[in-house]
C-alpha positions as CSV (number, residue, x, y, z in Angstrom):
1,M,0.0,0.0,0.0
2,K,2.8,2.4,0.8
3,K,4.5,1.9,-2.6
4,T,1.1,2.3,-4.3
5,A,0.5,5.6,-2.5
6,I,4.0,6.9,-3.5
7,L,3.4,6.0,-7.1
8,W,0.1,7.9,-7.1
9,I,1.6,10.9,-5.4
10,L,4.4,11.0,-8.0
11,A,2.0,10.7,-10.8
12,I,-0.2,13.5,-9.5
13,L,2.8,15.9,-9.0
14,I,4.1,15.2,-12.5
15,T,0.6,15.7,-14.0
16,I,0.0,19.0,-12.2
17,S,3.5,20.3,-13.0
18,S,3.1,19.5,-16.8
19,L,-0.3,21.2,-16.8
20,L,1.0,24.3,-15.1
21,Y,3.9,24.4,-17.6
22,Q,1.4,24.1,-20.5
23,R,-0.7,26.9,-19.1
24,L,2.2,29.2,-18.7
25,T,3.5,28.6,-22.2
26,G,0.2,28.2,-24.2
27,P,-0.6,30.8,-26.8
28,S,-4.2,31.2,-25.6
29,Y,-3.5,32.3,-22.1
30,P,-3.3,36.0,-21.0
31,V,0.0,37.8,-20.9
32,H,0.7,39.2,-17.5
33,G,3.3,41.8,-16.9
34,G,4.2,45.2,-15.4
35,I,6.1,48.3,-16.3
36,E,7.4,51.3,-14.3
37,I,6.2,54.8,-15.3
38,R,7.9,57.5,-13.2
39,D,8.7,55.0,-10.4
40,K,5.2,53.7,-10.3
41,K,4.5,50.0,-11.1
42,V,1.7,49.5,-13.6
43,D,0.5,45.9,-13.8
44,F,-1.5,44.6,-16.8
45,T,-3.2,41.6,-18.2
46,L,-3.5,41.3,-22.0
47,P,-6.0,38.7,-23.3
48,R,-5.0,36.3,-26.1
49,S,-8.4,34.6,-26.3
50,H,-11.9,35.9,-26.4
51,E,-15.5,34.8,-27.2
52,T,-17.2,35.9,-30.4
53,T,-20.2,37.2,-28.5
54,A,-18.7,40.6,-27.7
55,D,-15.8,43.0,-28.4
56,A,-12.6,42.3,-26.4
57,K,-12.2,44.9,-23.7
58,I,-8.7,45.5,-22.2
59,E,-8.4,47.5,-19.0
60,I,-5.3,48.9,-17.5
61,E,-5.9,50.1,-13.9
62,N,-4.2,52.2,-11.2
63,L,-3.0,54.9,-13.7
64,D,-2.2,58.5,-13.0
65,E,-4.6,60.9,-14.7
66,N,-1.7,62.3,-16.6
67,I,-1.0,59.0,-18.3
68,S,-2.6,58.4,-21.7
69,G,-2.2,55.6,-24.3
70,E,-3.1,54.2,-27.6
71,I,-3.6,50.7,-29.1
72,Q,-2.4,49.8,-32.6
73,W,-4.1,46.8,-34.2
74,K,-5.2,45.0,-37.3
75,R,-6.6,41.6,-38.3
76,Y,-3.9,39.0,-38.2
77,K,-3.0,37.5,-41.6
78,S,-4.6,40.3,-43.5
79,H,-3.6,43.1,-45.8
80,D,-5.1,45.6,-43.4
81,T,-3.4,48.9,-42.6
82,L,-2.5,49.2,-38.9
83,I,-5.1,51.2,-37.0
84,A,-4.1,53.5,-34.1
85,E,-6.8,54.4,-31.6
86,P,-6.5,56.3,-28.3
87,L,-7.3,54.5,-25.1
88,Q,-10.4,55.7,-23.3
89,R,-10.2,56.9,-19.8
90,D,-12.6,55.8,-17.0
91,G,-11.4,57.1,-13.7
92,H,-8.0,55.6,-12.8
93,K,-8.0,53.1,-15.7
94,L,-7.6,53.2,-19.5
95,I,-9.7,51.0,-21.7
96,A,-9.0,49.6,-25.2
97,T,-11.6,47.8,-27.3
98,L,-10.9,45.3,-30.1
99,P,-13.8,44.5,-32.4
100,R,-15.1,41.0,-32.2
101,Q,-14.2,38.6,-35.0
102,P,-15.8,35.5,-36.3
103,M,-14.7,32.0,-35.0
104,A,-10.9,31.5,-35.4
105,G,-10.5,35.2,-36.4
106,K,-7.4,36.8,-34.9
107,I,-6.2,40.4,-34.2
108,I,-2.7,41.4,-33.6
109,Y,-2.3,44.4,-31.3
110,Q,0.1,46.4,-29.2
111,I,-0.6,48.9,-26.4
112,T,1.6,52.0,-25.7
113,L,1.3,54.3,-22.7
114,M,2.6,57.9,-22.6
115,D,3.3,60.1,-19.6
116,E,2.9,63.9,-19.5
117,S,6.3,64.5,-21.1
118,G,5.4,62.4,-24.1
119,T,7.7,59.5,-23.2
120,K,6.3,56.2,-24.6
121,Y,6.1,52.9,-22.8
122,N,5.3,49.8,-24.8
123,L,3.5,47.2,-22.6
124,T,5.2,44.3,-24.5
125,D,8.3,44.0,-26.7
126,K,6.3,42.2,-29.3
127,P,2.6,42.6,-30.4
128,I,0.0,40.3,-28.9
129,I,-2.3,38.0,-30.9
130,I,-5.8,37.4,-29.7
131,R,-8.0,34.7,-31.2
132,F,-11.8,34.7,-31.0
133,H,-13.7,31.5,-30.3
134,G,-17.4,30.6,-29.9
135,P,-18.7,30.0,-26.4
136,V,-18.3,26.4,-25.2
137,P,-21.1,25.3,-22.8
138,G,-20.0,24.0,-19.4
139,F,-21.5,20.6,-19.9
140,I,-18.9,20.1,-22.7
141,L,-16.0,22.1,-21.3
142,V,-15.9,20.7,-17.8
143,P,-16.1,17.0,-18.7
144,H,-13.4,17.6,-21.4
145,I,-11.0,19.1,-19.0
146,F,-11.7,16.4,-16.4
147,F,-11.2,13.5,-18.8
148,M,-8.0,14.9,-20.3
149,F,-6.6,15.6,-16.8
150,A,-7.6,12.1,-15.7
151,G,-6.3,10.5,-18.8
152,M,-2.9,12.1,-18.4
153,L,-2.8,11.2,-14.7
154,L,-3.5,7.5,-15.5
155,A,-1.0,7.6,-18.3
156,V,1.8,8.7,-16.0
157,R,0.6,6.2,-13.3
158,A,0.6,3.4,-15.9
159,G,4.2,4.2,-16.7
160,F,5.2,4.0,-13.1
161,E,3.3,0.7,-12.8
162,A,5.3,-0.7,-15.7
163,L,8.6,0.7,-14.5
164,A,8.0,-0.9,-11.1
165,R,7.1,-4.2,-12.8
166,R,3.8,-4.5,-11.0
167,K,0.8,-6.5,-11.9
168,R,-1.8,-4.0,-13.1
169,I,0.0,-2.7,-16.2
170,Y,-2.5,-3.9,-18.7
171,S,-5.4,-2.7,-16.5
172,F,-4.0,0.8,-16.3
173,A,-3.4,0.8,-20.1
174,I,-7.1,-0.1,-20.7
175,W,-8.4,2.7,-18.4
176,T,-5.9,5.2,-19.8
177,T,-6.9,4.5,-23.4
178,A,-10.6,4.7,-22.6
179,I,-10.4,7.9,-20.6
180,L,-8.2,9.6,-23.3
181,F,-10.6,8.4,-26.0
182,V,-13.6,10.0,-24.3
183,G,-11.8,13.2,-23.5
184,G,-9.9,13.6,-26.8
185,I,-12.0,11.9,-29.5
186,I,-15.5,12.4,-28.2
187,L,-15.5,15.6,-26.2
188,G,-12.6,17.2,-28.0
189,P,-14.3,17.5,-31.4
190,L,-17.5,18.8,-29.7
191,M,-15.3,21.5,-28.1
192,Q,-13.8,22.3,-31.5
193,K,-17.3,22.5,-33.1
194,Y,-18.6,25.0,-30.5
195,A,-15.4,27.0,-30.5
196,F,-14.4,27.0,-34.2
197,D,-17.2,25.4,-36.1
198,T,-15.2,22.3,-37.0
199,Y,-15.1,18.9,-35.5
200,W,-11.5,18.1,-36.4
201,A,-8.7,20.5,-37.5
202,G,-5.8,18.1,-37.3
203,W,-4.3,15.7,-39.9
204,P,-5.3,15.2,-42.6
205,L,-7.7,18.2,-42.6
206,G,-5.4,20.7,-40.9
207,H,-2.4,21.4,-38.7
208,D,-4.0,21.8,-35.3
209,L,-1.4,20.4,-32.9
210,T,-4.0,19.8,-30.2
211,D,-5.9,17.4,-32.5
212,N,-2.7,15.9,-33.8
213,K,-1.1,15.2,-30.5
214,T,-4.4,13.6,-29.2
215,M,-4.3,11.2,-32.2
216,A,-0.5,10.5,-31.7
217,V,-1.1,9.6,-28.0
218,L,-4.0,7.3,-28.7
219,I,-2.0,5.5,-31.4
220,F,0.7,4.6,-29.0
221,W,-1.8,3.4,-26.4
222,A,-3.6,1.4,-29.0
223,I,-0.3,-0.3,-29.8
224,A,0.3,-1.0,-26.1
225,L,-3.2,-2.6,-25.8
226,W,-2.7,-4.6,-29.0
227,R,0.7,-5.9,-27.8
228,G,-0.8,-6.8,-24.4
229,S,-3.7,-8.7,-26.0
230,K,-1.3,-10.8,-28.0
231,G,0.9,-11.6,-25.1
232,G,3.6,-9.3,-26.3
233,R,5.9,-6.8,-24.5
234,V,3.1,-4.7,-23.0
235,R,5.4,-3.4,-20.2
236,L,7.8,-1.8,-22.8
237,W,5.0,-0.3,-24.8
238,V,3.2,1.1,-21.8
239,I,6.4,2.8,-20.8
240,I,6.8,4.2,-24.3
241,A,3.1,5.3,-24.5
242,S,3.4,6.9,-21.1
243,A,6.5,8.8,-22.0
244,V,5.0,10.0,-25.3
245,T,1.9,11.2,-23.5
246,L,4.0,13.2,-21.1
247,L,6.1,14.7,-23.9
248,V,3.1,15.5,-26.1
249,F,1.2,17.2,-23.2
250,L,4.1,19.5,-22.7
251,I,3.4,21.0,-26.2
252,P,1.5,24.2,-25.5
253,H,-2.3,23.9,-25.9
254,S,-3.8,25.5,-29.0
255,L,-0.5,25.8,-30.8
256,L,-1.0,26.0,-34.6
257,G,-4.8,26.0,-33.9
258,S,-7.6,27.0,-36.1
259,E,-7.3,30.5,-37.6
260,I,-8.8,32.6,-40.4
261,D,-6.5,33.7,-43.2
262,Y,-8.1,37.1,-44.1
263,T,-5.8,37.5,-47.1
264,K,-7.6,34.7,-48.8
265,I,-11.1,35.8,-47.8
266,D,-10.5,39.4,-48.9
267,Q,-9.3,38.2,-52.3
268,G,-12.5,36.2,-52.7
């Protein structure tokens, strides 16, 4: 029992660590930062994902009334001319608004603040890209997150079971495959449909890494199950499938995801 508890604790710690890493490096999570303007720290949060139901509003708070700013933006992957608009003041905060886009539409933007002397302060060294997505209902989103988290946890735990040469290797492989299948192949496409109006954006239809890495992981687990059912080297293949799962889940979520190429639409 003590060894089993240790293996579960290790699996949980590794799973949580990898998910935190993915969250910090993913292209859809907000950019948090801060700059100093005349010895005063200004913190900000810049969104990189927003629903199609409304314009994206960006608020920068705790600003001196002498501070002004502007936002420069254009549709990403377009021939648009860069638009510069002043930030709107509301008390001690400045507000920028980006017009909502259709599903998978992106806007590239950069915000600059200016003090009373005219000195400019870019919030970020490089412009930010924000992608718009349709609203995903909770009854799809929550189970998807749960099953993907549970699937990764079981994958890591199965790897430890195999490394420790314990008896439940094949059982863990079955549960891991089943949970990942539900989260990635059933609930995943439903998420994609609500968010970007497509069930599958990976190979061979597209280049979405989230879809592709789900497929890759399940292929390795299917091989592990097949080898186990034939009396083959299930232990080796479970170790391989577990390692592939961990490596694949370290790839930032939504990388190379669905996006609109406005240059092609405008030409049409």
